[in-house]
C-alpha positions in Angstrom: -60.9 83.7 45.3 -59.1 80.8 46.9 -55.5 80.7 46.1 -55.7 77.3 44.6 -58.5 77.9 42.4 -58.1 81.0 40.2 -60.6 82.9 38.4 -61.6 84.2 35.0 -63.0 87.6 34.6 -64.0 89.9 31.7 -62.1 93.2 31.1 -63.5 95.0 28.0 -64.1 92.6 25.2 -61.5 90.1 26.5 -61.4 87.3 29.3 -58.7 87.4 31.6 -57.6 84.8 34.1 -56.0 85.3 37.5 -54.1 82.7 39.7 -51.6 82.4 42.4 -47.9 81.7 42.0 -45.3 81.6 44.9 -47.8 83.9 46.9 -48.1 86.5 44.2 -51.2 87.1 42.0 -50.6 86.6 38.2 -53.2 88.1 35.9 -53.1 87.0 32.3 -55.1 87.9 29.0 -56.7 84.9 27.3 -56.3 87.0 24.2 -60.0 86.0 23.2 -63.6 86.9 24.0 -64.5 83.1 24.4 -65.1 82.4 28.1 -64.4 78.5 27.7 -61.1 79.1 26.2 -60.0 81.5 29.2 -61.2 78.6 31.6 -59.2 76.2 29.7 -56.2 78.6 29.9 -56.6 78.9 33.7 -56.6 75.1 34.1 -53.4 74.8 32.1 -51.8 77.3 34.4 -53.1 75.6 37.7 -51.8 72.2 36.4 -48.4 73.7 35.5 -48.2 75.1 39.0 -49.2 72.0 40.5 -46.2 70.0 38.7 -43.8 72.7 39.1 -43.6 73.5 35.3 -45.2 76.7 35.4 -44.8 78.9 32.4 -46.1 82.4 33.0 -47.0 85.1 30.6 -43.4 86.7 30.8 -41.6 83.2 30.7 -43.5 82.6 27.7 -41.9 85.3 25.7 -38.1 84.6 26.7 -36.0 84.1 23.8 -32.7 82.3 23.5 -31.1 85.7 22.5 -31.9 87.0 26.1 -30.9 83.7 27.6 -27.5 83.9 25.7 -27.1 87.8 26.5 -27.5 87.1 30.2 -24.9 84.3 30.3 -22.5 86.4 28.2 -22.8 89.4 30.7 -22.4 87.1 33.7 -19.2 85.6 32.2 -17.9 89.3 31.1 -18.4 90.2 34.8 -16.2 87.3 35.9 -13.8 86.8 33.2 -13.1 83.2 33.7 -10.4 81.4 32.1 -10.9 80.7 28.4 -13.2 83.8 28.2 -11.2 84.8 24.9 -12.3 81.7 23.3 -15.8 81.5 24.6 -16.8 85.0 23.6 -17.0 84.4 19.9 -19.5 81.7 20.4 -22.2 84.1 21.6 -22.8 86.1 18.2 -23.0 82.7 16.2 -25.3 81.1 18.4 -27.5 84.2 18.7 -27.7 84.7 14.9 -28.6 80.7 14.4 -31.0 80.3 17.3 -31.7 83.5 19.2 -35.1 84.0 17.5 -36.5 81.0 19.0 -38.6 81.1 22.2 -37.0 79.2 25.1 -39.9 77.1 26.0 -40.2 75.9 22.3 -36.8 74.5 22.3 -37.1 70.5 22.3 -34.4 68.0 22.3 -35.1 67.2 18.7 -34.1 70.8 17.8 -30.9 70.4 19.6 -29.9 67.2 17.9 -30.6 68.7 14.8 -28.5 71.8 15.4 -25.7 69.7 16.5 -25.9 67.7 13.2 -26.0 70.8 11.1 -22.8 71.9 12.7 -21.2 68.7 12.0 -22.3 68.8 8.5 -21.1 72.2 7.8 -17.6 71.0 8.8 -17.4 72.1 12.3 -15.2 70.0 14.4 -16.8 67.7 17.3 -15.0 69.5 20.2 -16.3 72.9 18.8 -19.9 71.8 18.2 -19.8 70.5 21.7 -18.7 74.0 23.1 -21.7 75.5 21.4 -24.0 73.1 22.9 -22.3 73.6 26.3 -22.7 77.4 26.1 -26.4 77.1 25.2 -27.0 74.6 28.1 -25.2 76.9 30.5 -27.4 79.8 29.3 -30.6 77.7 30.0 -29.4 76.8 33.3 -28.8 80.4 34.2 -32.3 81.0 33.2 -33.7 78.6 35.3 -31.6 79.9 38.2 -32.9 83.4 37.7 -36.5 82.0 37.3 -36.8 83.3 33.8 -37.7 79.9 32.5 -39.0 76.6 34.0 -36.7 74.0 32.8 -33.6 72.9 30.8 -34.4 70.8 27.9 -32.8 67.5 27.4 -29.4 68.0 25.6 -27.6 65.7 23.2 -25.2 63.2 24.8 -22.1 63.5 22.5 -20.0 61.0 24.1 -16.3 61.1 24.8 -14.4 63.1 22.5 -11.5 61.2 20.5 -10.2 64.0 18.6 -7.1 65.0 20.9 -4.3 66.2 18.5 -1.1 64.2 18.2 1.1 66.7 16.4 4.8 67.1 17.3 7.6 69.6 16.3 11.0 67.8 15.9 14.0 70.1 16.5 14.9 70.2 12.8 11.4 71.0 11.9 11.2 73.8 14.5 14.4 75.4 12.8 12.7 75.4 9.3 9.5 76.9 10.7 11.2 79.5 12.9 13.2 81.0 10.0 9.9 82.0 8.4 8.6 84.0 11.5 9.0 87.5 12.4 11.6 88.4 14.9 9.2 88.7 17.7 7.5 85.6 16.6 10.7 83.6 16.7 11.1 84.7 20.2 7.8 83.6 21.4 8.3 80.3 19.6 11.5 79.6 21.3 10.0 80.3 24.7 7.1 78.1 24.1 9.5 75.3 22.8 11.6 75.3 25.8 8.9 75.9 28.6 6.0 73.9 27.4 3.8 76.9 28.5 0.5 77.8 26.9 0.5 80.5 24.4 -1.9 82.5 26.4 0.3 82.6 29.2 3.3 83.4 27.4 1.6 86.4 25.5 0.3 87.8 29.0 3.7 87.8 30.5 4.5 91.4 32.1 7.7 92.3 33.5 6.3 92.7 36.8 6.3 88.9 37.5 9.7 88.5 35.9 12.5 88.3 38.6 15.7 88.9 36.6 18.0 89.1 39.9 16.8 85.6 41.1 16.2 84.4 37.6 12.6 83.3 37.7 9.1 84.0 36.5 6.4 83.7 39.0 3.1 83.2 37.3 0.5 83.9 40.2 -2.8 82.8 38.1 -2.5 80.1 35.7 -5.1 78.2 33.9 -5.6 76.0 36.9 -5.8 78.8 39.3 -2.5 77.6 41.1 0.7 79.7 41.2 3.8 78.3 39.6 7.4 79.4 38.9 9.8 79.1 36.0 13.6 79.1 36.5 15.2 81.1 33.5 18.1 78.9 32.7 19.7 78.5 29.2 17.8 79.7 26.3 15.0 80.8 28.3 17.4 83.4 30.2 18.9 84.4 27.0 15.3 85.2 25.5 14.3 87.3 28.7 17.6 89.3 28.5 17.0 90.2 24.8 13.4 91.3 25.7 14.7 93.3 28.6 16.9 95.1 26.3 13.9 95.7 23.9 11.5 97.0 26.5 11.9 100.7 25.9 9.8 101.9 22.9 10.1 105.5 22.3 9.9 107.2 25.7 7.9 104.6 27.4 8.9 101.3 29.1 6.4 98.5 27.7 4.8 96.3 30.3 4.7 93.3 28.1 7.7 90.9 27.7 6.6 90.1 24.1 5.4 93.1 22.1 5.4 94.5 18.7 3.9 97.5 16.7 5.2 100.1 18.8 4.7 98.2 22.2 1.4 96.5 21.6 0.7 93.1 23.1 0.8 90.2 20.5 -2.7 88.9 20.0 -3.3 85.0 20.0 -4.7 85.1 16.5 -1.8 87.1 15.1 0.7 84.6 16.6 -1.3 81.7 15.3 -1.3 83.2 11.6 2.3 83.8 11.9 3.0 80.1 12.8 0.5 78.8 10.0 2.2 80.8 7.4 5.6 79.7 8.6 4.6 75.9 8.9 3.3 76.1 5.3 6.3 77.7 4.0 8.5 75.1 5.6 6.4 72.2 4.4 4.6 71.2 7.6 1.0 72.5 6.9 -0.5 70.3 9.6 1.5 71.6 12.7 -0.3 74.2 14.8 1.4 76.5 17.6 0.0 74.5 20.4 2.1 71.4 19.1 5.1 73.1 20.5 3.6 72.6 24.2 3.1 69.0 23.6 6.5 68.9 21.9 8.2 70.7 24.9 6.9 68.1 27.3 7.9 65.2 25.3 11.4 66.6 24.9 11.6 66.9 28.8 10.7 63.3 29.0 13.2 62.2 26.5 15.8 64.2 28.2 15.1 62.2 31.6 13.1 64.9 33.5 10.7 63.0 35.8 7.0 63.6 35.2 6.3 65.7 38.5 8.9 68.2 37.5 7.8 68.4 33.9 4.3 68.9 35.2 5.4 71.7 37.5 7.0 73.5 34.5 4.3 73.0 32.1 1.5 73.6 34.6 -0.3 70.4 34.1 -2.3 69.4 37.2 -3.8 66.3 35.6 -1.6 63.3 35.1 -3.9 61.7 32.5 -3.6 65.1 30.4 0.0 65.4 30.7 0.4 61.8 29.6 -1.7 62.3 26.6 0.5 65.0 25.6 3.6 62.7 26.1 2.8 60.5 23.2 5.5 58.0 22.1 6.4 57.7 18.4 7.6 54.8 16.3 11.1 56.4 16.6 10.8 56.2 20.4 9.7 52.6 20.4 12.6 51.7 18.2 15.2 53.2 20.1 13.6 51.2 23.2 13.6 48.0 21.5 17.5 48.7 20.5 18.4 49.5 24.1 16.7 46.5 25.4 18.4 44.3 23.0 21.6 45.8 23.8 21.0 45.1 27.6 20.0 41.6 27.0 22.9 40.9 24.9 25.4 42.4 27.6 23.8 40.1 30.0 24.1 37.1 28.1 27.8 37.7 27.6 28.7 38.2 31.3 26.5 35.2 32.1 28.6 32.6 29.7 30.7 30.2 31.8 34.4 30.6 31.6 36.2 27.8 29.4 38.3 25.7 31.5 42.0 25.5 30.3 43.6 22.1 29.7 45.4 20.4 32.4 
């Protein structure tokens, strides 16, 4: 047979079709004893090949569960930044959509899934993460030639749900008193360094140079090394943790640990903070608010943006300035200072009165 034509043939009681794709012969059962049905199937396959939308017998059976699992395995092997927060999406996506065949997923199905998430109370950013994960799984399937194409995904638009919570010093003191001892140390470190909670919980003694008084973080979220000088309260925290590094007969590698030397999980830390914030009367504050509060405290203290960014680890000026949100109190202080300046200039500018001759 000519490679561009294909053929139908009888095998037992069923008609089969044969055609070429990427230089290889593909044989597929029509599932019927009707020759015309087999010829129509052959025509469909040849048109798909010609248009570049070929869906072969194996691709026809690929489910979303298989695509998601392949993507999960790839991420697990690379362990990218943010993997801890991403891995929880896979079981939920698989449970909700895994039984669907990939080729059956249409744009309207994705729109419906997004709306269902939002109606169930899922935050817009979280719903967007679900769609991102699903789209990435589709792209991987296309790259591995398991499916022909990626469906059109919903365009959610710019997210406008950035938090604006801040922890004032007096609020921090009230919440801190309600945290366990190790939770207090972690919270103080976060408040004074403006570091991410994951970076703080992952701190190991091997990157702490107590002689120089510096923490050298080789691999941050932005894949750029940076250092944190240990001064004031940060130095005192590290000294206290150094004294507590021995548990039993072993030296614990983690700077912040509990339960006999175990590292502190992010979920545990957030639970401590949540309970402490509720007990102190500030239920709306979350642990990550310490990061933006630390940044704003630096700016209020007169630290320049480049220096503050080098401490907090921000690479984007836009994101940094979004964290450094001014409050009404800041604006009031600015207006008072401006008025005082104007008044002082007015006094110095008044002409001297001439004395009588």
